[in-house]
N, C-alpha and C positions, 0 to 999 in steps of 0.2 A: 798750473798743474792739472786742474780739473779739465780745462779746455784741451790740453794735450792728451789727457787720458781718453776724452770723448773721441777725439780724432783717431787715436790709435784703435779704440774699440770699433769704430765705424769701418776703418780700413781693414781690420782683421775680419769683421763680419762680411764685408764685401768680398774679400779674398776667399773665405770659406764658401760663400754662396756661388761665386763664379767658378771656383775650382771644381765644386761638386757638379755644376751644370756642364762644365767642360768634359769631365770624366764621363758623365751620363751621355753626352753627345757621342763620344768615341765608343761607347758601348753599342751604338747603333750604326755608326758610319765609320769607314776606314779613316784613320788620321791622314790628311792629305799631304802634310809636309812636316818636317822636323827641323830643329835648329842645327842638327848635325848635317842635314842635307844643305841647309843654308850656308854652312861653313864650306862645304865642297864647292858650291856655286861661287862663293866669294873668292875662292882660290882658282877659279877658272875651270873647274872640272864639270863634266856633264853628269847628269843623274839618270840612272837606270833603275826602274822599279816596276813591279807588276803585282798588285795586290791579289792574293790567292786565298780563298777560304780554307780553313783548316781541313775541311772534309775533302778538299782536292789536293792535299799534300800527302805524300806517302807517310804512313804511320811511323816508319822507321826514322823520319826526320825529327819529329818531336821526341822520340825515344833517344835519339842521338844527342839532342840538346839537353835532355834530362841527365843522360849518362855523363856528358862532358861538363855541364855547367851547374847542375842543381839536382842531385840525386834524391833529395827530400822534397822536391817541388810539390808533390801531391799531399805531403804530410804537414807542411808548415802553413802559416797564415801570412806569408809575405816576407818573414825574416827567419832565417835559420840560425838561431843563436848558437847552436853547436858549431856550425861552420865559422861563424864570426869569431867565436872564442878561439877556435883552432888557428884561424888566420892571424889573429892578434898574437898568439903565443909563438907562431912561426916567425912572424916579423920581428918580435921582440928579441928573438935569438940571433937576429942578424942574417937570417937566411933570405932567399929570394923573395922580394915583396910580393905578397899574394892577398887578394881581396876575398871577402866572404859574401859578396853580393849574390842574391838569389835571382832567378829569372824574373820574378815579380819586380824586384828593385831595378833590374836592368831595363825592363819594359817601361816602368814609370819614368826612368831617366830618358830613354829614347823617345818616348811619346810626348813628354811635357817639358823637358829640361834640356840642359846643355851638357856636353862632355867636360871632364875635368873634375877637380876636387873642390875643397872649401866647405866650411861648416854650413853656410847658407844653402848650397846645393844639396848637401847631405840631408839637411833638415827638410827641405822641400821634397826630396826623394822619398823620405820616410812618410811624409804626409800623403803624397800621391800613391805610394805603394799601398798604404792602408785603404785608400779610397778604391783603387782598382780591385783589391781583394774583396771588398765589401760589395761593390757595384757590378763588376764584370764577372768575377768567378774565374776559375782556373782555365777553362777552355778558351775563353776570350783572351785571357792574358797570353796564353801560348800562341794563339792566332796572331795577335798584334806583335808579339815578340818575333815570330818567324817572318813577319812581313816588314818590320822596321829595322831589324838587326842588319848591320853593314856586313856584307859577305865578300867585299872586295872594294877597291878604290872606286868610289862613285856608284857602287852596286848595292842595292838595298833589297833585302828579302831573299828567301831561299828559292823562290821561283826564278828571279833574275840571276841568282848565283848558280843555280842548276844549269840554266841555259848558257851562262857564260863559261862554266867549267866543263860541262858534260854534253852540251848541245841537245838537251831534252828537258821536258817539264819535270818539276819537282813531284809530280804525281807518280812517278815510277823510279824513285831513287833506290839504289841498292844500299845495304847497310854500310858498305865501304864508302860509297859516295856521300851518304848522309854523315858518316863519321868524319870525312875530310872537310865537309862544310862546317860541321860543328867545331873542328879543330881550328878553323880560320877565325871564328867569331871573336875571341878575345883580342886579337890584333889584326883586323882585316886589312889594314893598310900596309902591313909588313908580311902577310902570309898569302899563299895561293893554294887552292884545293887541287888544281891540275898539276900533275907531275910534281907532287910535293917531295921535299927532301928533309933530312934531319929530323928535328923535333916535330914538324907538322906531319910527316909521314908516320913517325912512331906514335904520336898522340892520336892521329886520325885512326890508325889501325887499332889502338887500344879502345877508343870510343866505339868503333865498329864491333869489336868483340863484346862490348858491354851492352849493345843494343838488345841482344837476345836475353840478357839478364834482366833488363828493364821490362821486357815483354813477359817473361816467365814469372817474375816476382810481382807483377802488377803495379810497378812503380809509375805507370802512366794511366792508372785506373780513373783518375779524375778527369781525363780527356774523353772518356767514352760516354 
């Protein structure tokens, strides 16, 4: 028992040290690859990505992400307990399954982990979310999120998504274009931002309308 406890302690210590170093490295350099990208390659898909600093992305894109994914992004410390409780209540009522993940949690998952559920992945996601909040800060979290988020099949990041859908750089997105990209983010393999129909069009337009609200109310203040 003592031997097993020592092995477990050492393994845990190594994990903590290596994960902190990993997160620290990604605070300085762009994550070169993710497990989600590996999954696309395994299925024979090509990968399109183009890392773009947040300063070179139109401000309406992070505003659209905040409006569509995480309105309290600048207010919480990685976990929006109000949204989590609301999602749990909604799901318990048998309504459409809905998560309560923040942009920080999604970034931790995209950068360090794999897609899908399970208690192990959720626990690791919570750990990495805490680390990136402490080490990166909000601006870096948003920068990594907008560069790693899948914006279409085999397309990663808003720069590649903007070129794919609108034939121009993410540096000059309109609120409508930013809203459409944000509407694609939850289900990028099933939605497209170009000529959207049904839910994607309605949701994209709703996000575009809230971009101005995010700007006026300073909900993106932590990015400045």
